[in-house]
N, C-alpha and C positions, 0 to 999 in steps of 0.2 A: 341497545348499545350506543352510547353517545360518543360522537367523534370529538377528540380533545382539541382538534384544530378549528373546525368550523361549527361545532356543537350540533351537527345534524344527527337526528335519531335514526339509527339503522336497525335492521333485524338482528336478533341476538346471535344468530349463526354467521353473520356477515364477517368476512375477513378484511374487506376494504370499504371505506366510506363511499356510499353511492353518490355523494355530493361532491367531495373534493378529491377522492381517490386514494388518500393515505391509508397506511396499514392501521387497522384497529387493534386495540389491546386484546390479548388472549389470556383469559383468567385461568390460573392454575387451580384445579379442583381441590388440591390439598391445602394450599395456603390462602387461596382466594385473592392472591395478588399477582398482577402481571409482572414478569421479570423486568420488563422495560421500566416500570415505575421505580425499581430499585437501582437503576444504573446511574452512575455519576455521583461523586462525593461533594460536588459543588453545583450551584445553579448553572454555571457555564458548561461543565462536563455532562450534566444531566440533559441539558438542551441539545448538545451536540450528539449524545448517544441516542436520544429520542429521534432527532432528525435523520440520523443514519439508518436507524432500524425501521422507520416508518416510510422511508423513501423507496420507491421502486427503482431497481437497478437496471439501467439501460445499457445497450452496447456502447463500447468506447468508439464513437463515430469518428472523432478526429484521428485517433490512432489508426483506425482501419483505413481512413482516407490516405494517411501518410504512407502506410504500407502499400497501398494500391498505386500511388504515384511514384514510388521508388522504382528506378530502373537499374537492376543489378548488372554488373559486368559479367557477361556470359562466359568469360574465360575463368571466372573464379570457381573454386571448389564449393560444394554445398556448405561446408563449415564457414569459409570466408565470405560467401554470399550472404549467409544469415548474420554474420557479425557486422558486415558492412551495412546491411539493412537496419539492424538495431542501432548502429552508430548514427545513421541518418534519421531514423524515426524518433528515438527516445528524447534527444535534446530539443526537438522541434515542437513538442507538444506544449500547448498553452499552460503556463503555471496558474493554477487556481488556488486561491486562499479565501475560504469562507469566513464570514463574520464570526468572531470569537475564537477561531482556531489558533492554537499556539504551536502546532506541529504542521509543517507545510507538506502538501502533497495531495493532489486530487486530479481527476480526469473529467474531460468533457464527455457527457453521456447523452444518448438519445432519450427523448421523452417517453417513447413507447416501451413496453415491457419486452425484454429480450426473447428471441425466438427459441433459445435453447432451454427455456422452461424453468430455470432456477432463479428464485428471488430470495435474497436474504431477509426473510420476513421478521426475524427477531422474536417470533412467537415463543411461548413457553415450551412447546414440544421441540421446536428447533434448537433452542438453547439447551434444554435438558439432554438432547441427544449427544451433545458434546460434553456436557457435565458428567455424563455417565462414564466417560473415558478417564476421569480423574483417578490418580493412584489411591488405592484403598487407605493407605496410611497418611494421606494428606488431605484431611477435611478442610483445611484452609484453602487449598486449590479448588476443591469442589464448591465451596461456598462462593468464591469469586466467579467460578464458571456459571453457577446457577444465577448469578446476578448479570450474566452476559458480559463480564469484563474480560474474559479470556476463553479460549476454546482449546482444551487439552487434546493432544494426540490427533494430528491431522488438520490443524487449523490453517495451514499456509499452502494449500493446494498441492501437498504431497511432494514438494521440491526439497531436496536435501541441501540447504544453504547453510554455510558456516557463518552464521550471524555473529557469533562471538569473535571469530577471527577477523571478520570484516570490520567490526566496530573497534576492536583493539589495534588493528593494523592500519586501517585507512586505505581508501581506494587508490590513492596516488602511489603509495609504496607497493601495493599489490600489482598495479599496472607496470610499474618500473621493474619489479622482480620478474614478471612474466615476459617482458621484452628482453631482459637479460638472458633468460632461459632460452627464448626463441633464437638468440644469436648462436646458440650451441646445439640446436636441434635441426632435424631435417624432416621433410615430408609432413605427415599428419601431426606429429608431435610439435613441429614448429608452428603449423597453422593453429593448433589448439592454443598454444601460448599466446600467439598474436591476437586471436579472437578473445581470449580471456582478458588481455590488456585493453583491447578496444571497448569491450563491454564496460569495464570499470571507468575508462576515460569518458564514455558517454554518460555514465551516471554522474560524474563530476560536472560535466557540462550542463546537465539537467538541473543540478543544484544551483549552478550559477544563474540560471534563468529565474529561479526563485529569489535569489538575492536581489536581482534587478526589480522583480515584481514587488517584493516587500518594501524596498526603498521608494518605489513609485507610489504605492498605496499610502505610505507614511506621510507623504507630502500633503495629502488632502484629508487625512484621518483626524479624529479627535485627539487631543494631547495624550490621553491614556492609551488609546489604540495605536497611535503613532509610536509611542515608546515600545509597545509590544512588537510591532512590526519591525522596528529597527533592531530589536534584540533577536528576532527571528532571522533577519538578514545576516546579522553577525554570526549566528550559529550555522546557517547554511553556507557561509563563506569558509567555515572551518571544516564541517563534516558534510558529506562523507569522505572528502579528500584526505583529511587528517584523522588521527585517532581521536575518539571521543574522550573527554576528561570529566564530564559531568553526566548525571542521569539523563537530563533533558537532551544533551548532545547525543547520547547513546540511543535514545528513542528516535530522534530525528535521523540519525545515521541508519538505524535499522529500517526505518520507513522508506528511505531512499533505496536501500538495498532490496526491500520487498517489492516496491513499485517497479524496479528495474528487472530483477532476476525472476520474479514470480509473475507479475502482472503483464509485463511487456515483451516477454521473449517466447519464442517457439522452440527452435532447435537449441538455442543457447541455454534456455532454462533447464534442459535435460542433459546438456553436455558440459556446461561451464559452471553450474551451481554446485560445485563440489567443495570439499574441504580444502584449505590452503595446503594440506599435505600433498595434493596433486601437483603442486608447483615446486616441490623439493626435488633435488637431484640434478 
């Protein structure tokens, strides 16, 4: 099994290259083709998909450090303590933009393999396990899943996030509505509404960090990449704060929501990632 990165010859049963450490292809016995080789409709997206699937996923060391350094007000309730912690940690994480990416959003990770044992290896068996969840009457979804382009039924860490409502409404309007509701509530209901608002405001602040990073990178990039980065900055200055009006804005807004509510929260992920229906009344 030859490594596609360093060309080192590995044992046939090897999962990782013994020379450079990246994930090796896993050939499907039915088709004889690795699902990784079918990902991406352009050279850019193929390379990004390959890099993502062949990279080992490490712990989010910067996020963990920020959580550890945060000193909560001991007088706060658990709900408000978690909301305050999220509001402190989330916007302070370093904005990462990899070469070729058009959707902003990444995390600083440790080089070593995580201790909890799960690595998104992108192998044929891994991808097929999700593809098997495709609806029987939707062969188009299964075909995309088998290519590793999506993961039906349970792909977002089992959190119930109203992505549609978030994208169409915008985080600013959601936060404002939550604070209005808080003015008419008491006790835990008031704290829930305030925490909900704080979370969305933190996501907006995090997007603003990406605006600044895109603009900074554009100043030293090639003309073509500078154009892309300025376009990314313009999109991040609109979403997730405001409703998305284009497909690309919707994807970027979704990704900011996913990074916030699913990747970066503990208690908030389970108590605030609800439908916007929870804020009515």
